[in-house]
C-alpha positions in Angstrom: 0.0 -0.1 -0.2 1.4 3.6 -1.0 2.2 6.4 1.5 1.6 9.7 0.5 4.5 12.3 1.3 3.2 15.0 3.0 4.5 18.3 3.9 3.7 19.7 7.0 4.5 23.5 7.4 4.7 23.2 11.0 7.8 20.3 10.9 9.5 21.7 8.0 9.1 25.5 7.9 12.4 26.2 6.2 11.3 23.9 3.1 8.2 26.1 3.1 10.1 29.3 3.5 12.6 28.3 0.8 9.8 27.6 -2.1 8.2 31.1 -1.0 11.3 32.9 -1.4 12.3 30.9 -4.9 9.0 31.8 -6.3 9.4 35.6 -5.1 12.7 35.9 -6.5 11.8 34.2 -9.9 8.8 36.9 -10.0 11.5 39.5 -9.8 13.6 38.0 -13.0 10.9 37.5 -14.8 9.0 40.7 -14.2 12.1 42.6 -15.6 13.5 40.0 -18.2 10.1 39.7 -20.1 10.0 43.6 -20.7 13.7 43.5 -21.5 13.4 40.8 -24.3 10.2 42.3 -25.8 11.8 45.6 -25.7 14.7 44.4 -27.7 12.7 42.8 -30.4 10.3 45.7 -30.6 13.5 47.9 -31.3 15.1 45.6 -33.5 12.0 44.7 -35.6 9.7 47.6 -35.6 9.6 51.2 -36.5 10.4 53.8 -33.6 7.0 55.4 -34.8 5.1 51.9 -34.1 2.6 51.7 -31.5 4.5 49.2 -29.6 7.4 51.1 -29.6 5.5 54.2 -28.4 4.0 52.1 -25.6 7.3 50.8 -24.6 8.5 54.7 -24.2 5.6 56.2 -22.7 4.1 53.7 -20.4 7.0 51.4 -19.2 5.2 50.4 -16.0 2.0 49.3 -17.8 4.0 47.2 -20.4 6.2 45.6 -17.6 2.7 44.7 -15.7 1.3 43.3 -19.2 3.7 41.0 -19.9 4.4 39.5 -16.5 0.7 38.8 -16.0 0.1 37.5 -19.5 2.9 34.6 -18.5 2.1 34.2 -14.5 -1.7 34.3 -14.4 -2.3 31.4 -17.0 0.3 29.5 -15.3 -1.2 29.5 -11.8 -4.6 28.7 -12.9 -3.5 25.9 -15.3 -1.2 24.3 -12.6 -4.3 24.7 -9.8 -6.6 22.7 -12.2 -4.1 20.3 -12.8 -3.7 19.9 -9.0 -7.3 19.7 -8.2 -7.9 17.1 -10.9 -4.5 15.0 -9.9 -3.2 15.1 -6.5 -5.7 16.8 -4.4 -7.0 14.4 -2.2 -11.0 13.9 -1.9 -12.3 14.8 1.3 -9.6 17.4 2.1 -11.4 20.4 0.8 -12.2 21.8 4.1 -10.0 19.6 6.6 -7.3 17.0 6.1 -3.6 16.2 5.4 -2.6 17.8 2.1 0.1 16.1 0.0 3.6 17.5 -0.6 2.7 19.0 -4.3 -0.5 20.6 -2.9 1.1 22.4 0.1 4.4 23.0 -2.3 2.1 24.7 -4.9 0.5 26.7 -2.2 3.9 28.0 -1.2 4.9 28.9 -4.5 1.5 30.7 -5.1 2.2 32.6 -1.9 5.6 33.9 -2.9 3.9 35.1 -6.4 1.5 36.9 -4.5 3.8 38.7 -2.4 5.5 39.9 -5.1 2.3 41.2 -6.6 1.6 42.9 -3.5 4.7 44.7 -3.3 4.7 45.7 -7.1 1.1 47.0 -6.9 2.0 49.2 -3.6 4.7 50.7 -5.5 3.3 51.2 -9.0 -0.4 52.2 -8.1 -0.9 56.0 -8.0 -4.3 56.6 -7.0 -5.1 56.1 -3.6 -8.7 54.5 -3.5 -7.3 52.1 -6.2 -4.3 51.1 -4.3 -6.4 50.5 -1.1 -8.7 48.3 -2.8 -6.1 46.0 -4.6 -3.8 45.9 -1.5 -6.8 44.8 0.4 -7.6 41.8 -2.2 -3.8 40.9 -1.9 -4.4 40.5 1.7 -7.5 38.5 1.6 -5.7 36.3 -1.1 -2.6 35.9 1.1 -4.8 35.1 4.2 -6.5 32.5 2.3 -3.4 30.6 1.1 -1.0 31.3 4.2 -3.9 29.7 6.1 -4.2 26.8 3.7 -0.5 26.2 4.2 -0.1 26.7 7.9 -3.3 24.7 9.2 -4.2 22.5 5.9 -7.8 23.7 6.1 -10.1 25.5 3.9 -8.0 24.7 1.3 -10.8 24.9 -1.4 -10.9 28.5 -0.8 -7.4 29.1 -1.9 -7.9 26.8 -5.2 -11.2 29.0 -5.8 -8.9 32.1 -5.2 -6.6 30.9 -7.9 -8.7 29.9 -10.5 -11.1 32.8 -10.4 -8.4 34.9 -12.1 -8.4 32.6 -15.3 -10.2 35.4 -17.0 -7.4 38.0 -16.3 -5.4 36.9 -19.6 -8.1 37.9 -21.8 -8.8 41.2 -19.6 -5.3 42.2 -19.9 -5.2 41.9 -23.7 -8.1 44.1 -23.5 -6.5 46.7 -21.7 -3.6 46.7 -24.0 -5.6 47.1 -27.0 -7.2 50.1 -25.2 -3.9 51.7 -24.3 -2.7 51.4 -28.0 -5.9 53.0 -29.3 -7.8 50.1 -30.8 -10.9 50.8 -28.7 -12.8 51.0 -32.0 -11.2 47.9 -33.8 -13.0 44.6 -34.5 -10.2 42.8 -32.3 -11.0 45.0 -29.4 -15.0 43.9 -29.4 -14.1 40.3 -30.0 -11.8 40.6 -26.8 -14.8 42.2 -24.7 -16.8 39.3 -25.8 -14.2 36.4 -25.2 -13.9 38.3 -21.6 -17.2 38.3 -20.9 -17.5 34.5 -21.6 -14.2 33.6 -19.5 -15.4 35.7 -16.6 -18.8 33.7 -16.4 -16.8 30.7 -16.4 -14.0 31.0 -14.1 -15.7 33.7 -11.7 -19.2 32.2 -11.8 -19.3 28.5 -12.8 -16.1 27.5 -11.8 -16.3 28.5 -8.0 -19.8 27.2 -7.7 -18.8 24.0 -9.0 -15.7 23.6 -6.9 -17.7 24.6 -3.8 -20.4 22.1 -4.5 -18.3 19.2 -5.1 -16.6 20.0 -2.0 -19.8 20.5 0.4 -20.4 17.0 -1.1 -17.3 15.5 -0.2 -16.4 17.2 3.2 -17.8 19.1 6.0 -16.8 22.9 6.5 -17.9 23.0 10.3 -15.4 20.4 11.3 -12.5 23.1 10.7 -11.1 25.2 13.6 -12.6 28.6 14.6 -9.9 30.6 13.2 -10.1 28.6 9.7 -13.8 28.8 9.5 -13.5 32.8 10.1 -10.9 32.9 7.1 -13.4 30.5 5.2 -16.3 32.8 5.6 -14.3 35.8 5.1 -13.0 34.4 1.7 -16.5 33.4 0.6 -18.0 36.8 1.0 -15.3 38.9 -0.3 -14.5 36.5 -3.6 -18.5 36.1 -3.9 -18.5 40.1 -4.0 -15.5 40.2 -6.2 -16.7 37.8 -9.0 -20.2 38.9 -9.0 -18.8 42.3 -9.9 -16.4 41.1 -12.8 -18.8 39.3 -14.5 -21.7 42.1 -14.2 -19.0 44.4 -15.5 -18.1 42.3 -18.4 -21.8 42.2 -19.4 -22.2 45.8 -18.8 -19.3 46.3 -21.2 -21.1 44.6 -23.8 -24.4 45.6 -23.4 -23.7 49.5 -23.0 -23.8 52.0 -25.6 -20.8 54.0 -25.8 -20.4 57.4 -27.9 -18.8 56.6 -31.2 -18.1 58.4 -34.3 -21.3 59.8 -36.0 -21.5 60.0 -39.6 -23.9 62.6 -41.0 -24.2 62.5 -44.9 -24.2 66.0 -46.8 -27.9 65.6 -48.3 -29.3 64.7 -44.5 -26.9 67.4 -43.3 -28.1 70.4 -45.5 -31.8 69.3 -44.8 -31.4 69.2 -41.0 -29.8 72.6 -41.1 -32.7 74.0 -43.4 -35.1 72.5 -40.4 -32.9 74.2 -37.8 -33.0 77.6 -39.5 -36.8 77.5 -39.6 -36.8 76.9 -36.0 -34.7 79.7 -35.3 -31.7 77.4 -33.6 -28.3 78.2 -34.3 -27.0 74.9 -33.2 -27.0 71.9 -35.6 -27.9 68.6 -33.9 -26.8 65.6 -35.3 -29.0 63.3 -37.6 -27.8 60.0 -36.8 -27.6 58.0 -33.3 -25.5 55.0 -34.7 -21.9 54.9 -35.8 -21.1 54.1 -39.3 -17.4 52.9 -40.0 -16.0 53.8 -43.2 -12.4 53.4 -44.6 -9.9 56.1 -43.3 -9.4 57.5 -46.8 -13.0 58.3 -47.5 -13.5 60.5 -44.3 -13.7 64.2 -44.0 -13.1 65.1 -40.5 -13.8 68.4 -38.9 -10.7 69.9 -37.8 -10.6 72.1 -34.6 -10.4 75.8 -35.4 -6.8 77.6 -34.6 -6.4 80.5 -32.2 -5.5 82.9 -35.5 -8.9 81.8 -37.2 -11.1 82.4 -34.3 -9.5 86.0 -33.4 -10.1 86.7 -37.1 -13.5 85.6 -37.2 -13.0 83.4 -40.3 -14.7 80.3 -38.5 -17.6 79.6 -36.3 -21.1 80.1 -36.8 -22.3 83.0 -35.2 -25.5 83.5 -37.0 -28.1 82.2 -39.2 -26.7 84.3 -41.9 -23.3 83.3 -41.7 -24.1 79.7 -41.6 -26.3 79.9 -44.6 -23.4 81.5 -46.6 -21.0 78.8 -45.3 -23.3 76.1 -46.7 -23.7 77.4 -49.7 -20.2 77.9 -50.4 -19.7 74.5 -49.3 -22.2 73.4 -52.0 -20.7 75.5 -54.6 -17.2 73.9 -53.8 -18.4 70.5 -54.1 -21.0 70.6 -56.8 -21.3 67.3 -58.9 -18.9 65.5 -56.3 -20.0 62.4 -54.5 -19.8 63.9 -50.9 -18.8 61.3 -48.4 -19.4 62.5 -45.0 -19.2 64.8 -42.3 -17.7 63.5 -39.2 -18.2 64.7 -35.5 -15.2 63.7 -33.0 -16.3 61.7 -30.2 -14.5 62.3 -26.6 -13.3 58.8 -26.3 -11.8 58.7 -29.7 -7.7 58.4 -29.3 -5.6 61.3 -30.2 -2.2 60.7 -31.5 0.2 63.4 -30.1 2.8 64.8 -32.2 5.3 63.4 -29.8 4.0 59.8 -30.4 1.9 59.8 -27.1 -1.3 58.3 -27.2 -3.9 60.1 -25.0 -7.9 60.4 -25.0 -9.6 64.1 -24.9 
């Protein structure tokens, strides 16, 4: 009869500490080496004015975190499911002897989360965001540390790890937003995929793991301290996962401001109706956005200070508006007018110095 090798942190604390330290140092090396390797490739194989090169120069902290998160989160989630389906003992979800592979995996996860705690404490600037993120890191460390020290409530540690399976797609969406691809088909596809992964990893997977654990084990056999940790994690991750799922669905369902196409004929008709009503402002005639090739667009450029000072631009009266429209029609008579576009507040502007910003 085979005997399982167990690792009790109380009997071998140095071994557990070594795994935590090794995981922490590995994360430090990976954090800087990934960015350095990708930056070398971007510098060598792309133009200095490419979006990737601009992102590496203007938002290096974000790119450091993006490359690190893109590698570390999928690895942890895959390893967690591998541990659950191979070496995790049945009936030990709430209390029981955990084998070496499970406790060693939890120790490595603890070291990775320590690194993430320190990284976000140094990088995040917004005070409220930093408090919330560090609080969630603290709950994560509490749950995993409790599983290492007492070998109880291990199922909550598994749920905490696997719930982050949607962060891979979420990070890709954040990168596309930073690079100015918010209106692209790829970004919309990423939003849909992020919604599906959020439902799978933050709703279906935790409920399935918790349901099977309640069938196999009894949570109230844990010690009082472990019970407190278990119910605290249950409430926190229930709220966080519900919020992630709701926000993912809301990003798909919410109608955002887009570039509005106003054809010339409808534009003139709306102006005539506006003049009859005695209103100086021209309301847009379309609510939905119309996407056209960039070469076919006529973009309304902002007024310069000299033009405004000389009074050569701007609609100050109905007579000036009528004259401008008549000149506009005479200049383009017999030409198939493409469109007049109104720029949205959320449209990305590519500044002269290469920076990517939003108005």
